N, C-alpha and C positions, 0 to 999 in steps of 0.2 A: 909219294906210291900209292894208290887207290885203287883199291875194288869194289867194284858196280855186281852188288849181288840181289836178284831179280827171284823173289818167290811168288810161284805161282799154285794156287793149287788148283786139282784135276776138275774136268766138265761134270755135269751135271749127269747122275745116274738116278734107273728110279727108285733105289731106295731112299736118295737125295728126296727126291720130290715128297717122295711117302712120308718122312719120317719116320726109317727105321734106319736104327745101329744100324754100323757096316763094318767097325774094326774091320779085322783081318780076312773077311770072307772076302772073297775076289769075283767081283760084277763087271759086268762092263759097264762102255758109256752108251745113252741113249743118244737119240738122233738129236736131241738140244746139243749135250754134252759134248758129242760131234762139232756140232757148228759153230761153238763157244770153243773147243781147242782151234778150228780153225781159225778163227777170227783173232784170235788172239796169235796164231802164228804168224797172222794176216801184219798185226800192230806192231809186230816186235822183226819183223823179219829184213829189216831196214838196220837191225845192230851187230855188232860182231860179236859171236857168243865164242869163248874158248871155252868151254864144258860147259855141258848142262847134264843136271842129275836127277834120276826119279824113282821112286820107291817100284819096287819089283809089281806091286799089285797096278792089274791088266787098266781100271782106269786111269792111275795116274801115267804106266806107262805107255799107252797110245796116246793121252794127252801130249806127253813128254814129246813122244816123236810126233803129234803131226804139227808142234812149232819148232822139233829143228829140222824140217823135212826142205826149208827151202834153203838152207843155210850147210844138209851136206853133212852133218855132225853127229856121229853115233852118237845117241842116248848112254849115260852111263847108271845100269841100275846099282841103288847102293840098299839093303836092305837093312841099314840104320833109318832109311828113310819110312820105312813099314808103318802103318797106323796102328794107332796105341788098340791093345788088345782086349776087346770088351769082353769078355767072356762068354757068361752065361745070356748077356743081353745082345748077342748079334743074332740078326734077323728076327727080333723083336722090335716092333712101333713106339714109341719115345709112350704114346700110350696103352699098348701092352705091361709095360715097366712101368707106368707111374700105377696101372692094376694090382702090379703082383709086386713090386719093388717101391713104395711108392716115400718111405723115408732117405732112402739109398739115391733114388731121382732127388729129392730137395737137396740128397749132399752133393752131387756130381753138380750140382747148377747154381749151391750159393758158397758151397765151399771147398771149392776142386782139392788143394792142395796136397790134401791128405788121404785125396777117392783111392779108391780099389771097387773097379766091379766087381761082381762074384764069379770067382773061378779065372779072375782077370789080370791083367795089367797093372799097376799103381800108377799114379801122375807121376809118382816121383822117381819110378823107376824108369819110364815112357822121357820124362824132360830130360836126365837121365842121357839116353839111349839119343835121343833128338839132336841134342844141344853139342852133346861130345862131337857126333859126326858132326851138324854144323863146325865147330871150330875145327877140325879136322882138315873139313873145305877153304872155310878161310884161311889154317896155315898154310896148306899146299901152293894156293893160286898168289895171293898179297897184288896181285894187278890184274886188269882185264875185266872181262865182265860171266860172271857165271850165273848160270839159271838151276833153280830147282826144283823140282815139280814135287807136291806129295799132298799129304791129304789137310783138311780140317785143323783134325790136332795137333797133329805137328806143327803145323804151320802156328797156331795160338800159341803154341810156346816155344818155335822161335823168335818169334815176334817180340812176346812177351820179356825173352831173351834181350834181345838187341834196343829192346827199349829199360835194356839194366830195370825191368821189373822180377817179382818172384812170381812162380809157378802158381801160386792163388791168384794170380792173376788173367790168367788167361782168357774168364770168362768177360775181360775186358775189350776183350779181342774180336773184331769182326774178320773171317774173309770167304767171303763169297765163290762160289763154280765160278775158276777162269777168269778169276780178281788178280791183279797183280800188287805187288809190295813192294818196293825196291827199298835198298841201305846203300851205304857209301861206307866204306870202312877204311878206316882210315891207319889205323892200327889194330892191334888185338884188342883195344877194348873202349875203341872209339869209333862210335856208328851213328852217322849222319841220316835220319831219315827225309826219302824226297819222292815218297809216296805208300799209300796203305789202303788196300783193298778196293784200289781202281779198276773200276768197270766200266768205265767212258767208253772203250772198244767193242763193248756185247750190247753196247745200244742203238745200234742199227736192225740183231735181231728183235729187239720190242717185245724185249720178255722181260714181267713184272719180277720187283726182285723176290728172291727167295729169301725164306726164315733162313736164320741162323742156324742150320743142324746140315 
C-alpha cells in the first residue's frame, strides 16, 4: 500500500516577483501565475487524483482549482495549509525589512528554527500546524494519489519533515512557483523521494528562474 503525495506551490503573484513578504495577506495570481497553474494542470491531467487540498488563500486556491479542473474533482480547502503569518513584515519588501529589522532578517535567513517575526507566527508553531495537517492527510488516505497546493514556507516545512530533517533545515529546501515535489509514502514514517522542486513542465513558458522568495 503506497500513497503518492504531490506537493505544489501556487503560481506567481506580483508580490513574489517584487520580493514582498506575503504571509497570510490574500492576493491574486498574476498573468504568469495563471499560465503556470494551467501548465501544471496540463502536466498532471493524466494522473488520477483521489483528492486535492489547498490553503484557503486565493493564490493557492485558484492554482489548485485550475489544476483540478480536468479531473472534475472538488478542491478541499484546509486552514492548516495556510501560509506562515509574518506579522508586521507582511506587505513589506525584503529590502524594507532589511532596513528596519536587519538583525531579525539575518536570523530568519541563517537560523530559522527559533525565529518569530514581529507580531507573527513562530517557525515552531507553523511547523507544528503544517506538518500536523500533512500527517492527517497521509493518515486519511494511505493509498492512491493526493495533491497538496500551498505556499513556499509550508512546502519547505513539509519537505524538510518528509526528508526527516528538523525545522532549522527549511532554507536548505527550495520550492519555486508551481514546481512539483513528489513522495511515495510507504508507511507513516517511510517516505521515498520521487522528485523535488521539478519545474520542467514550465519550460515552455520561457520564464527566468525566480528568486527563492
